[in-house]
C-alpha positions in Angstrom: 87.9 129.1 93.4 91.7 129.1 92.7 92.0 131.4 96.4 89.9 128.7 98.2 92.0 125.7 97.0 95.5 127.4 98.1 94.1 127.5 101.8 93.6 123.8 102.0 96.8 122.8 103.2 98.3 119.2 103.4 97.5 118.0 107.1 100.5 115.9 109.1 101.3 114.0 112.4 104.9 113.8 113.3 104.8 110.9 116.1 108.8 111.4 117.5 109.7 111.7 121.3 113.3 113.4 120.0 111.8 116.9 120.6 114.9 118.8 118.8 114.2 116.8 115.6 110.5 117.0 115.7 110.8 121.0 116.1 113.1 120.5 113.1 110.5 119.1 111.0 108.3 120.9 112.5 109.5 123.6 110.5 110.3 122.3 107.6 106.7 121.4 107.1 105.4 124.5 107.8 108.0 125.8 105.5 106.6 123.6 102.5 103.0 124.7 103.4 101.6 122.1 105.7 100.2 122.2 108.5 101.6 120.0 111.3 100.7 118.6 114.7 103.0 117.1 116.5 103.0 113.9 119.9 105.7 113.0 121.9 104.4 109.5 123.3 102.8 106.3 121.0 100.1 105.7 123.6 97.8 108.2 122.3 98.9 108.1 118.3 96.5 105.4 117.0 93.4 106.9 118.3 94.6 110.8 117.2 95.4 109.4 113.8 91.9 107.8 113.2 90.2 110.6 115.0 92.6 113.6 113.1 91.4 113.7 109.7 95.3 113.9 108.5 96.5 113.3 105.4 100.4 112.4 106.2 101.5 110.4 109.7 105.8 111.0 110.0 106.1 107.7 112.8 109.1 107.0 114.3 109.8 103.3 115.4 110.7 103.8 119.0 108.2 105.4 121.0 107.6 105.5 124.9 104.0 103.7 125.3 103.9 101.8 121.9 106.1 101.3 119.5 105.5 102.7 115.7 105.3 99.0 114.4 102.2 98.5 116.9 100.7 102.4 115.7 100.8 101.7 112.5 100.3 97.9 112.3 97.0 99.1 114.4 96.8 102.4 112.0 96.3 99.7 108.7 93.2 98.1 110.2 91.0 100.6 109.9 93.1 103.3 107.8 94.9 103.6 104.6 96.8 107.3 105.9 100.3 108.1 104.3 102.7 106.9 106.7 106.6 107.4 107.0 108.8 105.6 108.7 111.3 106.9 110.6 114.0 105.0 112.4 117.2 104.6 113.9 117.4 101.1 113.8 119.9 100.3 110.6 119.2 96.7 110.8 116.8 95.4 107.5 114.8 93.5 109.7 113.0 96.6 110.9 113.2 97.9 107.6 110.6 95.1 106.1 108.5 94.4 109.1 107.9 98.2 109.3 106.9 98.0 104.6 104.6 95.0 105.2 102.6 96.5 107.6 101.4 99.5 105.4 104.3 101.7 105.8 104.3 104.2 102.4 107.9 105.3 103.2 111.0 104.6 105.7 113.9 107.2 106.5 116.6 105.9 107.9 118.3 108.3 111.0 120.2 110.7 110.4 118.6 112.1 107.2 118.1 115.7 106.0 114.6 117.4 106.5 114.5 118.1 102.4 114.9 114.5 101.8 111.6 114.0 104.0 109.5 116.9 102.4 110.5 115.7 99.5 109.6 112.1 100.4 106.5 113.9 102.1 105.1 115.5 98.8 105.7 112.3 96.9 104.1 109.7 99.1 100.9 113.0 99.3 100.8 113.1 95.7 100.0 109.1 95.8 97.9 109.1 98.6 96.3 111.7 96.7 96.4 109.8 93.3 95.0 106.6 94.9 91.0 106.4 93.8 92.4 107.0 90.6 91.5 103.7 88.4 94.0 101.3 89.0 97.1 100.5 86.3 96.6 104.8 86.0 100.0 104.8 87.8 101.5 106.7 84.6 100.3 108.4 82.1 103.8 107.5 79.6 103.6 103.8 80.8 100.7 101.8 79.6 100.2 97.8 81.0 98.2 95.0 79.2 98.1 91.7 80.7 96.3 90.2 78.4 98.8 90.5 75.2 102.1 91.0 78.0 102.9 94.0 75.9 104.3 97.5 77.8 104.7 100.9 76.0 106.6 103.8 76.8 104.7 106.6 75.1 103.1 104.3 72.7 106.8 102.6 72.0 106.9 99.1 72.9 108.9 97.6 75.4 111.0 94.6 74.3 110.6 93.1 78.2 111.3 89.5 78.6 108.3 87.3 80.4 110.0 87.8 83.2 110.8 91.6 83.1 106.8 92.2 82.1 105.4 90.0 85.0 108.7 92.3 87.4 107.5 95.8 86.0 103.8 95.0 86.2 103.8 93.8 90.0 106.2 97.8 90.6 103.3 99.3 88.1 100.7 98.0 89.6 101.6 99.1 93.3 102.9 102.7 92.8 105.4 104.5 95.7 105.1 101.3 97.6 108.4 99.8 98.5 109.3 95.9 98.6 111.9 94.0 99.4 113.3 90.9 96.5 111.3 88.2 98.5 108.6 90.0 98.1 108.3 90.6 94.6 109.4 87.4 94.0 105.9 86.3 96.0 103.9 89.2 93.7 105.6 88.5 90.4 107.0 85.1 90.0 104.5 83.2 92.6 104.7 79.7 90.4 108.4 80.0 89.8 110.7 78.3 91.8 113.7 78.7 89.3 114.0 82.8 90.6 116.2 83.9 93.7 116.2 87.2 95.2 119.4 88.2 93.2 118.1 87.9 90.1 114.7 90.7 90.8 118.4 92.8 90.7 119.3 91.5 87.6 116.1 91.9 86.2 115.4 94.9 87.2 119.1 96.8 85.9 117.5 95.2 82.1 114.0 97.1 83.1 115.5 100.5 83.5 118.0 99.9 80.6 115.1 98.8 78.0 113.0 102.0 79.8 115.9 105.1 79.5 116.8 103.8 76.0 113.6 104.2 75.0 111.9 107.5 77.0 115.2 108.4 78.9 113.0 107.9 82.3 113.7 105.9 85.5 110.4 105.4 87.5 112.1 102.8 89.2 113.6 103.6 93.1 116.3 102.0 94.7 115.7 101.7 98.9 118.7 100.7 100.3 118.9 97.3 102.5 115.1 97.1 101.5 114.4 96.5 97.7 112.2 99.0 95.3 109.8 101.1 94.3 107.5 102.4 91.1 107.5 106.1 91.7 106.6 108.0 88.2 106.8 111.4 89.5 
């Protein structure tokens, strides 16, 4: 039985028109014991993704034929396959649009291939655990929405109401990167007194309380975008 499990390698499709970069990504994925296919054009990508039984798609933003945003949009209409967007554009709007369309993570060129592999492993862990019951994103953290109580390793986290709402919004969607404005809509839909930059202050307080209670920091800052809850 263990021998059979070892043979099942994650299947990755790299959609990237820069040949040299695609070859580097391919080599690193192979070294990480993943099976890799490559497309250098956007037009056939959607059909290949939907028919290919892939575990992860590494999708460039700028592609000939059909760009990465359109591909992501079409794929998300019928598939929840894990997607990492890759872009040479640094404008925040492009990052946010990609994430709002359903990408699981993003990397901005140039990036380290080792970082790509690390991100890929994290996204694959999340997607493989997606069938578990909601709220089970971390065995260390428990959220009780009826009593407005959060516990870490069984110890009470003394969160304010707004800190609890923000942590709960991130916790229920592990690994998904959210902008500050998206977190406002998720955590405080009726609260007009909360502004984008207030999110940073609440996140800082939540991190401090989690670290002081359990020496742990599951909240990841994504430069230029926002935050995500990454329990692993």
